[in-house]
GUMIDREN-516911 format. One record per residue (C-alpha): residue in one letter; y, z, x negated. Coordinates in steps of 0.5 Angstrom, whole numbers, padded with zeros to 4 digits, always signed. Each point is the difference from the previous one (the first is absolute). Example, Ala and Ser with C-alpha at 12.3 -4.5 7.8 and 13.67 -1.06 7.14 Angstrom:
BEGIN
a-0009+0016-0025
s+0007-0002-0002
***
This chain:
BEGIN
m+0089-0097-0027
s+0000-0006+0004
d-0005-0005-0001
d+0005-0005+0003
p+0002-0005-0005
s+0007-0001+0003
a+0001+0007-0001
r+0000+0000-0007
t+0006-0001-0005
t+0000-0006-0005
p-0001+0003-0007
r+0007-0001-0004
k+0000-0001-0008
s+0005+0003-0004
a+0006-0005-0002
t+0001+0004-0006
f-0008+0000-0002
s-0001-0007+0002
d-0007-0003-0002
d+0003-0003-0006
v+0003+0006-0002
n-0007+0004+0001
s-0003-0005-0004
d+0004+0000-0006
i-0001+0008+0000
r-0007-0001+0000
r+0000-0005-0005
a+0004+0005-0005
a-0004+0006+0002
q-0006-0004-0002
t+0002-0004-0007
g+0006+0005-0002
i+0004-0006-0002
y+0006-0003+0003
d-0001-0007+0003
i+0002-0006-0004
r+0001-0007+0004
g+0004-0006+0000
g+0005-0004+0005
g+0006+0003+0003
a+0002+0005+0005
k-0004+0000+0006
r+0004+0004+0004
r+0005-0003+0005
v+0007+0000-0002
p+0006-0003+0002
h+0000-0008-0002
f+0002-0007+0001
d-0003+0000+0006
d+0005+0005+0003
l+0005-0005-0001
l+0002-0006+0004
f+0004-0006-0001
l+0006-0002+0004
g-0001-0008+0001
a+0006-0004+0002
s+0002-0002+0007
i+0007-0001+0002
s+0004+0005-0005
r-0004-0003-0006
y-0002-0008-0001
p-0007-0001-0003
l-0003-0005-0005
e-0004-0006+0002
g-0007+0001-0004
y-0001-0007+0000
r+0006-0003-0002
e+0004+0006-0004
k-0002+0003-0006
c-0001+0008-0002
d+0000+0001-0007
t-0005+0005-0003
r+0001+0000-0008
v+0002+0006-0004
t+0002+0001-0007
l-0002+0007-0003
g+0003+0002-0006
t+0007-0003+0000
r+0004+0006-0003
f-0002+0000-0008
a-0006-0004-0001
k+0001-0007-0003
k-0006-0003+0004
p+0000+0003+0007
i-0006-0001+0005
e+0001-0006+0005
l-0005+0001+0006
d-0001-0005+0006
i-0001+0006+0004
p+0002+0007+0000
i-0007+0003+0001
t-0003+0002-0007
i-0007+0002-0002
a+0000+0008-0002
g-0003+0003-0006
m-0008+0001+0001
s-0004+0001-0007
f-0005-0004-0003
g-0005+0006+0000
a+0001+0002+0007
l+0000-0008+0002
s-0005-0005-0003
g+0002-0006-0005
p-0002-0005+0006
a+0005+0004+0005
k+0005+0000-0005
e-0001-0007-0001
a+0001-0001+0007
l+0006+0004+0001
g+0003-0005-0006
r-0002-0006+0004
g+0002+0002+0007
a+0007+0002-0002
s+0001-0006-0005
d-0001-0005+0006
a+0004+0004+0004
g+0006+0000-0005
t+0000+0008-0001
s-0002+0005-0006
t-0005+0004-0001
t+0000+0007-0004
t-0006+0003-0005
g-0001+0007+0002
d-0002+0005-0005
g-0005-0002-0005
g+0003-0006-0003
m+0001-0007+0001
t-0006-0005+0001
e-0001-0007-0002
e-0002-0001+0007
e+0006+0002+0003
r+0005-0002-0005
g-0004-0007+0000
h+0001-0001+0007
s+0007+0003+0002
k+0006-0004-0001
k+0004+0007+0000
l-0003+0006-0002
v+0003+0007+0000
y-0003+0005-0006
q+0000+0007+0003
y+0002+0005-0006
l-0004+0007+0002
p+0000+0007-0002
s-0007-0002-0003
r+0002-0006-0004
y-0007-0002+0001
g-0001-0007-0003
m+0008+0000-0002
n+0002-0005-0006
p+0006-0003-0002
d-0003-0007+0000
d-0002+0001+0008
l+0007+0002+0001
r+0003-0006-0002
r-0005-0004+0003
a+0002+0003+0007
d+0006-0003+0004
a+0002+0007+0002
i-0001+0007-0002
e-0001+0006+0006
i+0000+0007-0003
v-0004+0004+0005
v+0003+0007+0001
g-0003+0001+0007
q-0005-0003+0005
g+0001+0001+0008
a-0007+0003+0000
k+0001+0005-0005
p+0007+0002-0002
g-0001+0005-0005
g-0007-0001-0002
g-0004-0005-0004
g-0006-0005+0001
m-0007+0000-0001
l-0005-0004-0002
l-0007+0002+0000
g-0006-0001-0005
q-0004-0005+0004
k+0006-0005+0000
i+0001+0001-0007
s-0004-0006-0003
d+0000-0003-0007
r+0006-0004+0001
v+0004+0005+0004
a-0002+0005-0006
e+0002-0005-0005
m+0007-0001+0004
r+0002+0007+0001
n-0003+0002-0007
l-0005+0005+0004
p-0007+0002+0000
k-0004-0004+0004
g-0003+0004+0007
i+0005+0006-0001
d+0005+0002+0005
q+0007-0002-0001
r+0006+0003+0003
s+0007-0003-0001
a+0006+0005-0002
c+0005+0002+0005
r+0006-0001-0005
h+0002-0004-0006
p-0002+0003-0006
d+0007-0002-0004
w+0005+0002+0005
t+0002+0005+0005
g+0006-0002+0004
p+0005-0005+0001
d+0003+0000-0006
d-0006-0002-0004
l-0002-0005+0005
e+0006-0004-0002
i-0002+0001-0007
k-0007-0003+0002
i+0003-0006+0004
l+0005-0002-0006
e-0007+0001-0004
l-0003-0005+0004
r+0005-0005+0001
e+0001+0000-0008
i-0008-0002+0000
t+0001-0005+0005
n+0007-0003-0003
w+0003+0002+0006
e-0003-0006+0004
k-0005+0004+0005
p+0003+0004+0006
i-0002+0007+0000
y-0002+0003+0007
i-0001+0008+0001
k-0005+0002+0005
i+0001+0006+0004
g-0004+0004+0005
g+0003+0002+0007
a+0002+0007-0002
r+0008+0000-0001
p+0002-0007+0001
y+0007+0001-0001
f+0000+0004-0006
d-0005-0004-0003
t+0003-0007+0001
t+0007+0003-0002
l-0003+0002-0007
a-0005-0006-0001
i+0007-0005+0001
k+0004+0005-0005
a-0006-0001-0005
g+0001-0007+0000
a-0005-0003+0005
d+0000-0007+0002
v-0005+0001+0006
v-0002+0006+0004
v-0007+0000+0003
l+0000+0006+0006
d-0007+0001+0002
g-0001+0004+0006
m-0006+0005+0002
q-0004-0006+0004
g-0001-0003-0007
g-0007+0000-0002
t-0003+0002-0007
a-0007-0001-0003
a-0001+0007+0000
t+0003+0007+0000
q-0001+0007+0004
d+0000-0001+0007
v+0005+0006+0001
f+0005-0004-0004
i+0000-0007+0004
e+0001+0004+0007
h+0004+0006-0002
v+0005-0003-0006
g+0006-0004+0001
q+0003-0004+0006
p-0001-0005+0004
t+0002-0007-0002
l+0005-0001+0006
a+0004+0007-0002
c+0001-0003-0007
i+0004-0006+0001
r+0006+0002+0002
p+0001+0006-0005
a-0001-0005-0005
v+0004-0006+0002
q+0006+0006+0001
a-0001+0001-0007
l+0001-0007-0002
q+0006-0001+0004
d+0003+0007-0002
l+0000-0003-0007
g+0002-0007+0002
m-0007-0003-0002
h-0003-0002+0006
r-0003-0007-0001
e+0002+0000-0007
v-0005+0005-0002
q-0006-0003+0005
l-0004+0005+0004
v-0008-0001+0001
i-0003+0004+0006
s-0007+0001+0000
g-0005+0004+0004
g-0004-0002+0006
i+0003-0007+0001
r-0004-0004+0004
s+0003-0006+0004
g+0006-0004-0001
a+0004+0004+0005
d-0001+0006-0005
v+0003-0004-0005
a+0006-0002+0005
k+0001+0007+0001
a+0000+0002-0007
l+0005-0005-0002
a+0004+0001+0006
l+0001+0008-0002
g+0002-0003-0007
a-0006-0001-0004
d+0000-0007-0004
a-0007-0001+0000
v-0007+0004+0001
a-0006+0001-0003
i-0007+0000+0003
g-0007+0003-0003
t-0005+0002+0005
a+0002-0005+0005
a-0001-0005-0006
l-0007+0003-0001
i-0002-0001+0007
a+0003-0007+0000
l-0005-0001-0006
g-0006+0002+0004
d+0000+0008-0001
n-0002+0004+0006
d-0003-0006+0003
p-0005+0001+0006
r-0005-0005-0003
w-0002+0006-0005
e-0001+0005+0006
a-0007+0002-0001
e+0001+0001-0008
y+0007+0004+0002
n-0005+0004+0005
a-0005+0001-0006
l+0006+0003-0004
g+0001+0005+0006
t+0006-0003+0002
t+0003-0006+0004
a+0004-0007-0002
g+0006+0002+0003
a+0000+0007-0003
y-0003-0001-0007
d+0005+0003-0005
d-0006+0002-0005
w+0003-0005-0005
h-0001+0005-0006
e-0007+0000+0001
g-0001-0007-0002
l-0005-0002+0005
d+0005-0005+0005
p-0005-0005+0003
a+0006-0005+0000
g+0000+0000-0007
i+0007+0001-0001
t+0001+0007-0002
t-0006+0001-0005
q-0002-0002-0007
d-0008-0001+0002
p-0002-0007-0002
e-0004-0001+0006
l+0005+0002+0005
m+0006-0004-0003
a-0004-0006+0000
r+0000+0000+0008
f+0008-0001-0001
d+0002-0007-0001
p+0007+0000-0003
i+0002-0007+0002
a-0001+0002+0007
g+0003+0007+0000
g+0006-0003-0003
r+0000-0006+0006
r+0000+0006+0005
l+0006+0004-0004
r+0004-0006+0000
n-0001-0002+0007
y+0002+0008+0002
l+0006+0000-0004
n+0002-0007+0003
v-0001+0003+0007
m+0004+0006-0001
t+0006-0004-0003
l-0001-0005+0006
e+0000+0007+0005
a+0006+0002-0004
q+0004-0006+0001
t-0001-0001+0007
i+0003+0007+0001
a+0006-0002-0004
r+0001-0006+0004
a+0000+0004+0006
c+0005+0004-0002
g+0004-0006-0002
k-0001+0001-0008
n-0001-0006-0005
h-0002+0005-0005
l-0005+0006+0000
h+0005+0004-0004
n+0005-0001+0006
l-0004+0005+0004
e+0004+0006+0001
p-0001+0007+0003
e+0005-0003+0006
d-0006-0004+0002
l-0005+0006+0001
c-0001+0005+0005
a-0005+0006+0000
l-0005+0002+0005
t-0001+0008-0002
v+0005+0005-0002
e-0003+0001-0006
a+0000-0007-0002
s+0007-0001+0002
a+0002+0006-0005
m-0004-0002-0006
s+0003-0007+0001
g+0007+0001+0002
v-0001-0005+0006
p+0002+0002+0007
l-0005+0002+0005
s-0002-0006+0004
g+0004+0000+0006
t+0006+0004-0003
n+0005+0000-0005
w-0003+0007-0003
v-0003+0001-0007
p-0002+0008+0000
g+0004+0004-0005
r+0006-0005-0001
q+0006+0003+0002
g+0005-0003+0005
y-0006-0001+0005
***
């Protein structure tokens, strides 16, 4: 064998058995249990970055940003509710539970969303006074677990969101490990302190769309038909699930793709169950259109929304609004590199921290530890969230004006093109430079 270095071949690692895969195998072999983590899917899937807007030039007339308005207001729950929710911007805060998040974090979400003119959502585990007290518009999540649920809080809410599925784990329940079940969390959820808790994957008192219709009517009676009723579904079979939600009487459908985060569930769920957010929008909009309900029943899209461009693209594809969760936590200060040394001590790094279920978040946001919570200032956090929401809105308006639109809801698929075949097929907009949409007849 030659000792000449130039004659040696470069070792090749397997694409199938990558370093990440091998690490997971070793962990499973050592512990005998599956991996639990938070966050959303980390794999690369077609997303909003794979779409581009076609700005105005000669064939389209742009709006002048300094003189011509671009409206951002949206009303949710116009179908049956006596008191629909009126928002200044089409960006809402997704449900994140008290338990997964600290009380100060819930307060910050309420402060920031209210200042920006939008709504927050309770998440599992009930309504906290911090969030209700600082949220001008609060959506109450009604989950299979029913933790903390009571009729009084249903009436105190501004809308009710029945959670059927979540993008990070469609068909699966959530988890809250014992180290995050403090005295207060245990009291709110009627659970023993310090004992691992798992939320059910389906509601205990109904098994299908007929039962869902009865449940919606029950909630309307409890709240005197005032509150809009949302139905939240995971991105699995969006056409059929949207259709059934509408027929059951929903005012709003919330559709969550696989990039949506979670406080804690099995990693195999997060990475291998569900569909990308981009793939879910067109079937849901088609269902609304087929039933003659597009814009009458509002569609809220969540899962991986990060910027005003993402907002504008979701609305152009037919959504009425979007919801953000992970991005809102980052805006508050989660995964901040300022805590890098402490993230390293936990065996991770700021940008990859998803062990929220362990309750050791150095930023003091996804924890119930009093010392860690004391690090987080809810007033400053709320200000950061408000700034972020304002920037997202300005970005979306900038794009809409460039396309000649005086309202974000006037954006349409015709304003878009796709960079990849996959994104074109999923979104139903033509591949850039062509009039071709994969799978569409006539091309």
